[in-house]
C-alpha positions in Angstrom: 17.6 -18.4 93.9 15.2 -16.6 92.3 11.8 -18.6 91.2 12.3 -17.8 87.2 15.9 -19.1 87.4 14.6 -22.0 89.3 12.3 -22.9 86.8 14.5 -22.2 83.8 17.2 -24.5 85.4 15.0 -27.3 85.7 13.8 -27.0 82.4 17.4 -27.0 80.9 18.1 -30.0 83.2 15.4 -31.9 81.4 17.3 -31.2 78.0 14.7 -28.3 77.1 16.4 -25.6 74.9 15.6 -21.4 75.2 14.1 -20.6 71.9 13.5 -17.2 72.3 14.1 -14.1 74.8 12.1 -11.2 74.8 13.9 -8.6 74.6 17.4 -10.2 73.5 19.6 -10.9 76.4 22.5 -10.2 73.8 21.4 -7.7 71.9 21.0 -4.9 74.5 22.5 -4.2 78.1 19.3 -1.7 78.6 17.5 -2.2 81.9 14.4 -3.9 81.2 11.5 -4.4 83.5 9.8 -7.5 82.2 11.7 -10.5 80.5 10.0 -13.3 78.6 11.7 -16.6 77.8 10.3 -19.3 75.4 11.7 -22.7 76.5 10.9 -25.8 74.1 11.3 -29.3 75.5 12.2 -32.4 73.4 8.4 -33.7 73.5 7.6 -30.4 71.8 6.0 -28.8 74.6 6.8 -24.9 75.1 7.1 -23.2 78.5 6.8 -19.3 78.7 9.0 -17.7 81.8 8.2 -14.4 82.8 10.1 -12.1 85.2 9.6 -8.6 86.2 11.9 -5.9 87.7 14.8 -7.1 89.5 14.3 -10.8 88.7 14.3 -9.9 84.8 17.8 -8.3 85.4 18.8 -11.6 87.5 17.3 -13.8 85.1 19.0 -12.1 81.9 22.6 -12.3 83.6 22.0 -15.7 84.4 21.3 -16.6 80.6 23.8 -14.2 79.7 27.0 -15.8 82.0 26.2 -19.3 80.6 26.0 -18.7 77.2 22.6 -19.8 76.6 
């Protein structure tokens, strides 16, 4: 599993929620080189996950296929 996906899955397992994704996962199918995901945890802490190139595409697909 790719590092960014593993980190996102770990945060989701702790009941954290995706707040923002740049660029939007559902708004565009365009190939992107960089994806940034902001995740907010119940205690209020915000985590940013950034993925590049092929990992960015894999992260977008992970989010899209799970309807997150």
